[in-house]
C-alpha positions, -999 to +999 in steps of 0.1 A: -088+214-307-117+191-318-132+164-294-116+132-297-145+117-314-132+085-319-112+081-287-078+079-307-060+096-276-064+061-261-046+043-289-010+037-286+015+048-311+018+016-329-019+013-329-022+044-347+003+037-373-011+004-380-045+022-385-032+047-406-014+024-429-044+004-433-064+032-443-038+043-469-040+010-484-073+017-490-070+047-510-065+049-548-030+059-559-034+096-566-052+102-535-026+081-514+003+103-531-017+133-521-023+124-485+013+115-479+026+148-497+003+167-476+000+154-444+034+130-438+064+136-463+067+153-495+095+132-502+080+100-498+055+110-520+076+118-549+092+084-541+060+066-546+051+088-575+083+075-589+091+113-597+124+119-576+148+127-605+140+166-609+162+166-641+140+140-657+109+159-649+122+189-661+130+173-693+094+159-697+078+193-687+098+211-712+092+187-741+052+186-732+051+224-734+068+228-764+047+200-782+017+219-769+029+252-788+037+232-818-001+220-818+007+185-811-019+181-783-049+203-806-083+189-803-112+194-825-143+182-806-170+166-829-203+176-825-229+152-844-260+171-855-252+203-837-278+227-831-261+260-818-294+270-802-313+242-789-287+215-783-271+225-751-262+187-745-230+193-770-216+217-740-215+185-720-197+169-747-171+196-751-164+193-715-160+156-717-137+161-747-112+185-732-114+172-696-104+136-708-077+147-733-041+137-729-029+176-725-055+179-694-043+148-675-006+157-683-010+193-671-028+179-641+000+155-633+031+181-639+013+206-618+006+182-589+041+170-588+054+207-590+033+212-556+050+183-541+086+197-551+075+228-536+061+213-502+096+192-503+112+229-507+129+222-538+123+255-549+144+255-579+128+227-598+092+239-587+097+274-598+110+264-634+081+238-636+054+262-625+070+290-647+070+267-680+035+253-675+017+283-665+035+303-692+021+276-719-015+278-705-014+315-706-004+314-742-033+290-746-059+312-734-051+334-762-048+308-791-075+283-796-052+268-820-030+253-794-049+232-774-085+235-791-102+259-764-091+293-752-102+280-715-077+251-709-077+255-673-113+252-669-106+212-677-075+209-657-085+188-625-060+206-601-066+227-571-058+261-585-055+279-551-028+253-540-010+254-575-006+294-573+003+293-534+032+272-541+042+291-571+042+320-554+061+305-524+088+290-548+089+326-563+099+341-533+122+315-524+141+312-556+142+349-567+167+369-542+159+403-555+128+418-537+121+442-569+123+410-591+100+391-572+073+419-570+077+423-606+073+385-613+044+384-590+023+412-605+033+397-639+018+364-628-013+381-612-019+398-647-020+367-664-043+346-640-061+375-622-089+355-611-072+326-597-047+341-577-056+378-564-060+366-528-029+345-530-007+374-540-020+393-512-013+371-489+021+362-503+037+393-512+040+423-485+065+447-500+045+476-506+075+497-521+084+472-547+048+462-554+038+495-562+067+504-584+058+474-603+022+480-607+029+517-617+054+504-647+024+481-655+003+508-658+025+527-677+030+500-703-007+493-709-017+526-720-040+511-748-056+489-722-080+507-699-092+477-681-060+462-674-049+496-662-076+500-636-074+464-625-039+473-615-050+502-597-075+483-577-050+456-570-027+485-553-057+496-534-061+461-521-025+458-511-026+488-490-060+475-472-045+443-466-013+458-449-035+480-431-020+513-448-037+548-457-047+548-496-054+583-503-075+578-534-071+613-544-032+618-543-024+581-559-054+583-588-043+616-596-009+605-598-018+582-626-037+606-648-003+609-666-007+574-679-045+576-686-072+605-683-100+577-673-081+578-637-097+613-631-130+594-627-114+579-596-102+610-583-138+624-585-150+596-566-125+601-537-138+638-535-174+624-538-167+599-508-154+629-488-187+649-496-167+675-513-194+679-537-178+713-556-144+700-555-158+668-573-178+690-601-146+709-607-125+672-614-154+662-636-158+694-658-120+687-664-125+648-670-149+652-696-130+675-715-102+647-717-117+613-715-127+593-746-137+561-732-175+557-735-182+538-702-160+563-683-176+592-699-210+579-689-197+574-652-183+610-649-217+622-661-234+602-634-212+615-609-219+649-619-255+645-618-251+629-583-229+662-572-255+687-585-284+668-566-262+668-534-257+708-541-289+714-547-287+723-586-317+704-599-318+722-633-285+712-640-285+677-628-319+676-649-301+686-682-274+662-681-298+632-668-319+640-701-287+638-722-279+605-708-313+591-711-311+602-748-277+585-752-288+552-738-325+551-734-323+528-702-352+526-679-330+534-650-318+565-669-353+576-675-363+572-638-335+593-628-343+624-653-377+619-641-371+627-607-354+657-615-383+667-639-407+664-606-384+684-589-382+715-615-420+711-621-416+698-657-429+663-657-455+664-684-431+684-707-403+657-700-426+627-708-440+642-736-403+652-752-390+619-744-418+601-764-411+625-793-375+621-791-378+580-790-402+578-820-376+603-838-348+580-830-361+554-855-337+529-834-340+493-840-360+491-806-374+523-803-408+508-800-399+486-768-385+519-754-416+538-760-437+509-745-419+509-716-425+548-709-461+545-717-467+516-696-447+532-669-467+566-671-503+551-677-506+564-709-529+533-717-547+541-750-514+553-764-497+521-753-523+499-770-524+520-803-487+519-806-487+479-800-515+476-826-500+499-851-468+478-854-459+451-879-429+426-885-413+398-865-416+419-831-450+427-833-459+396-811-434+408-785-451+441-784-484+427-781-471+405-751-457+435-733-489+456-737-510+427-724-487+424-692-489+460-686-527+461-691-534+431-666-508+443-644-524+479-640-558+464-636-550+437-612-512+437-602-522+451-566-553+428-559-553+390-547-563+368-573-573+333-566-580+324-604-550+300-609-539+310-648-544+346-641-526+347-608-496+327-622-496+354-654-492+381-626-466+360-606-446+356-635-444+395-643-434+401-609-407+376-608-396+389-642-392+422-627-405+436-662-394+475-663-422+498-668-446+471-654-440+461-620-430+499-611-452+515-630-474+546-616-504+533-602-529+561-604-522+586-633-542+614-649-538+593-681-551+561-664-582+541-679-604+519-659-601+486-650-627+472-668-610+489-700-576+473-693-591+438-689-614+441-720-585+455-742-561+426-727-586+402-738-589+416-775-549+417-775-547+379-761-570+370-789-547+381-813-519+364-798-539+332-796-546+335-834-508+340-840-498+308-825-528+289-840-517+300-875-482+287-869-496+250-872-471+235-848-479+215-816-458+234-794-474+267-808-509+253-799-498+246-766-488+285-762-522+294-779-540+272-752-520+290-724-530+323-734-566+310-739-568+300-704-557+334-693-583+348-711-609+326-695-599+336-660-602+374-672-640+367-685-642+349-650-630+377-631-654+403-647-682+379-650-685+371-682-681+336-685-707+333-712-686+352-734-654+329-730-677+302-739-689+314-771-654+324-781-638+292-769-665+274-792-658+294-818-621+284-821-631+246-825-655+256-851-631+277-872-601+251-867-619+215-871-590+203-892-565+209-863-567+178-838-536+188-822-549+222-813-582+206-796-557+183-775-538+208-762-569+234-759-586+205-737-553+199-717-550+234-705-585+243-702-608+211-702 
């Protein structure tokens, strides 16, 4: 019990009643009703809210939900001069549009009344009201034409934990058959998972009926893997909550008849027990049956892990390389590379991956290639690749290359020059793949001087790129890169070279006063 901070224990009963009454009089109507409902008497709260007639309330709820389904509360928010890229204020307009709508207010009112009825143990009316209102909201989640948004619950001011707590409470008290309770509880969870996972675990504890219902729903959703697996995870959570042993190998295997993807969970169960050979057998079997790309990839990753644990590095390497070729992610490159080192095939691996990416001609193949070249320290090839590109992405390639060059030269040094220091810190903060984790010293690495001079040359191209755009915002960007150039020249003790370059910018751009302003503001 908390200390009697306000010395209330010394007050008489009459004094406390008077004090509470005075405080309640200061509350706004809605807050006062909520306080009375929660702490004093739900029945009195219903009387004060003028909602004691349960049949009248249900009629209003039924009518309201039917009108919602008929589109009578549909809202089309107006966006004046809407720019879907830049005008983020319109998102606030949308929030105001829906939050202040009649349907949001009505849902809030009816749900709060249902909560009060539940606190008053009027479970018959409570269960019907919750069921009608939440069924309506669930349908609206899938049809924007009903209320104007597919996320209506985001705009309804109500305590959703409280709503679902009372919904499950009324469900248990109103439905006598335990199997029906479990089925309804799981059905509601499937419709509103993110709102009520903790609440269903707290309120439903008959694992026999819960498991039966979950299995039935897994069977019914054969074409929806994410729903099936979410149900599986819910079942696991029930076992953990009830302190029961969850044998993942047995339970997941029993669900394979509904979807072969559950082999992935069986494999994980073996891996968790470090039963690597058994896991390999399961995965080999699963790879012949699974068609879901994400699960297939997860199985291959598990196979690599198993082979690694078994010391079968050549087998792990073969699969890791195939996974990288399918995805070209940096993480998969590093994984395959680690096995290339173990089997003594690093240079062969890097060369073959470069050729593979070039041959793929995918839309972002250049970015993937630059990332590898940067990581491996193949600096000259990195520069040549970026400079030989064209099209709208060329500037991005040049930016990446510049960052790689400067970081390779200075990333491990303490730099006091403000613009250059800020440039390096931005690279680290953004955790750019292939740069912040690059191999520091390689057989292909160029000298610090070479990297910095090459970075200057590319930065000058970038400055000119922004100047040519002839916009003040782009002039500001040009000035920023120019300031970085200045600091690099200062670092390599060639300040005079920068002065000549800087003066040349003004000579060549006499008719761009805005450029001069931005340069002076950034550099002086």
